C-alpha positions as CSV (number, residue, x, y, z in Angstrom):
1,M,82.2,128.4,65.8
2,S,79.0,129.5,67.4
3,S,75.7,130.9,66.1
4,L,74.7,132.4,69.4
5,A,71.3,134.1,69.7
6,P,70.5,137.5,71.3
7,M,68.9,137.5,74.7
8,A,65.1,138.1,74.9
9,A,64.4,141.8,75.5
10,A,62.5,141.1,78.8
11,D,65.5,139.0,80.1
12,R,67.9,141.8,79.1
13,M,65.8,144.4,81.0
14,T,65.6,142.1,84.1
15,L,69.4,141.6,84.0
16,I,70.0,145.3,83.7
17,D,67.6,146.0,86.6
18,L,69.6,143.6,88.7
19,I,72.9,145.2,87.7
20,H,71.6,148.7,88.6
21,D,70.5,147.4,92.0
22,A,73.9,146.0,92.8
23,P,76.5,148.2,94.5
24,L,79.1,147.9,91.7
25,V,80.0,150.9,89.7
26,I,81.8,150.7,86.4
27,V,83.8,152.5,83.7
28,M,83.5,150.7,80.4
29,A,85.0,151.0,76.9
30,V,83.9,149.1,73.8
31,T,85.3,149.2,70.3
32,G,84.4,147.3,67.1
33,G,81.3,145.8,68.7
34,G,79.3,145.6,71.9
35,V,78.2,149.2,71.7
36,A,74.6,148.5,72.3
37,S,75.5,147.4,75.8
38,I,76.1,151.1,76.6
39,S,72.8,152.2,75.3
40,D,71.1,149.3,77.1
41,L,72.5,150.3,80.4
42,L,71.8,153.9,80.0
43,S,68.2,153.4,78.8
44,V,67.1,151.6,82.0
45,P,66.3,153.7,85.0
46,G,69.0,153.5,87.6
47,A,72.0,153.8,85.2
48,S,73.5,156.6,87.3
49,R,74.0,154.0,90.1
50,T,76.1,151.8,87.8
51,V,77.8,153.7,85.0
52,L,80.5,156.2,85.9
53,E,81.6,156.6,82.3
54,A,81.3,154.8,79.0
55,T,83.5,155.4,76.0
56,V,83.9,154.1,72.4
57,P,87.5,154.5,71.5
58,Y,86.9,153.5,67.8
59,A,89.9,155.1,66.1
60,T,93.2,153.4,66.6
61,S,94.6,156.6,68.1
62,A,91.7,156.7,70.7
63,L,92.3,153.1,71.7
64,S,96.0,153.7,72.0
65,D,95.3,156.7,74.1
66,L,93.1,154.7,76.4
67,I,95.6,151.8,77.0
68,G,98.8,153.8,76.7
69,Y,100.3,152.0,73.7
70,S,99.5,150.9,70.2
71,P,98.3,147.3,70.4
72,A,99.7,144.7,67.9
73,Q,96.1,143.6,67.3
74,T,93.0,145.5,68.2
75,A,90.5,142.6,68.5
76,A,92.5,140.4,70.9
77,S,92.2,139.2,74.5
78,D,95.3,141.1,75.7
79,T,93.9,144.3,74.2
80,A,90.5,143.8,76.0
81,E,92.4,143.1,79.3
82,A,94.5,146.3,78.9
83,M,91.3,148.3,78.1
84,A,89.6,146.8,81.2
85,T,92.6,147.6,83.4
86,A,92.6,151.2,82.1
87,C,88.9,151.5,82.8
88,L,89.4,150.1,86.4
89,E,92.0,152.8,87.1
90,R,89.6,155.4,85.9
91,A,86.8,154.0,88.0
92,K,89.0,154.1,91.1
93,R,89.6,157.8,90.4
94,L,85.9,158.6,89.8
95,A,84.2,156.5,92.5
96,D,84.0,156.9,96.3
97,A,86.7,154.8,97.9
98,D,84.4,152.4,99.7
99,I,82.3,151.4,96.6
100,P,83.1,148.2,94.6
101,V,84.4,149.2,91.1
102,A,85.2,147.4,87.9
103,G,86.6,148.2,84.4
104,I,84.7,146.5,81.6
105,A,86.0,146.3,78.1
106,C,85.0,144.7,74.8
107,T,87.0,144.7,71.5
108,A,85.5,143.0,68.5
109,A,85.8,142.3,64.8
110,L,82.3,141.9,63.4
111,V,80.7,141.8,60.0
112,T,82.4,144.4,57.8
113,D,82.2,145.8,54.3
114,R,85.8,144.8,53.5
115,R,87.6,141.4,53.2
116,R,89.0,140.3,56.5
117,R,90.9,137.2,57.4
118,G,90.1,135.6,60.6
119,D,86.9,134.9,62.5
120,N,84.2,137.4,63.5
121,R,84.9,137.6,67.2
122,A,84.8,139.5,70.4
123,H,87.0,139.7,73.4
124,I,85.4,140.9,76.7
125,A,87.4,141.6,79.9
126,V,86.6,142.7,83.4
127,A,89.1,144.2,85.8
128,T,88.4,144.4,89.5
129,R,90.6,144.9,92.5
130,D,90.9,141.1,92.6
131,G,92.3,140.9,89.1
132,V,91.5,140.7,85.4
133,S,89.6,138.0,83.5
134,S,88.4,137.7,80.0
135,S,86.3,135.7,77.7
136,N,86.0,135.3,73.9
137,I,83.1,134.8,71.5
138,T,83.5,133.5,68.0
139,L,80.7,134.2,65.5
140,E,80.2,132.2,62.4
141,K,80.7,134.3,59.3
142,G,77.7,134.8,57.0
143,V,75.1,133.8,59.6
144,N,74.1,137.2,61.0
145,D,74.2,140.8,60.0
146,R,76.3,143.4,61.8
147,A,73.4,144.6,64.0
148,T,72.7,141.0,65.2
149,E,76.3,140.3,65.9
150,D,76.6,143.5,67.9
151,R,73.4,142.5,69.8
152,I,74.9,139.1,70.6
153,V,78.2,140.7,71.8
154,S,76.4,143.4,73.7
155,D,74.4,140.8,75.6
156,A,77.6,139.0,76.4
157,V,79.0,142.3,77.8
158,L,75.9,142.7,80.0
159,R,76.4,139.2,81.3
160,V,80.0,139.9,82.2
161,I,78.9,143.0,84.1
162,A,76.2,141.0,85.9
163,T,78.8,138.4,86.9
164,A,81.1,141.2,88.2
165,A,78.2,142.7,90.1
166,K,77.5,139.2,91.6
167,V,73.9,139.2,90.3
168,A,74.4,136.4,87.8
169,E,76.9,133.6,87.1
C-alpha cells in the first residue's frame, strides 16, 4: 500500500497550464473521489480549451445511466474503463471532428464514515480513439483524511489527463 503525497500547488498549476495549452479536449466523470480535479481544471484560465463537460455521477443510478448498466462493483477498473468509454463517446459528439478527444474517468472508495471492507482505492481510466487504459491507486487506511485522499486521487487524474494530452509522461 502507498502513502502517496499530494502534488505541490505550483506544480499542479504548471501541469494544468500545459494541459490547457495542448489541443486535447475532454469529457470527464468522477465518482467517489477525484472531484477536486474538476475544480482544478476549471479554476485555471484556459479551461474552455480543454473541458467539454465534467460530471459527478455520485448516485448509483447516475453512474448506471452514464455507462448503460449497473456495475457489479462501483470502485473497480472495469467500471472506470466503461465510464471513460462513455465520456469518449460524448466528447466525440461535442467536439469538432478534427480535434483530439479523450474520455477521462475516476471511480474511488476513499475514507468513509461507515465500515468498509477492502482498501481505500481509486481506479482512473482514459479512453481515446487509440483505446482504453487504466491505472489504480491504493491508499493506506488511517494515514490521511478524506480531503487529503481526494487531493491525492485528483492529482493522479490530472497526471492521466496530462499524459493523454502528451504534455507529461
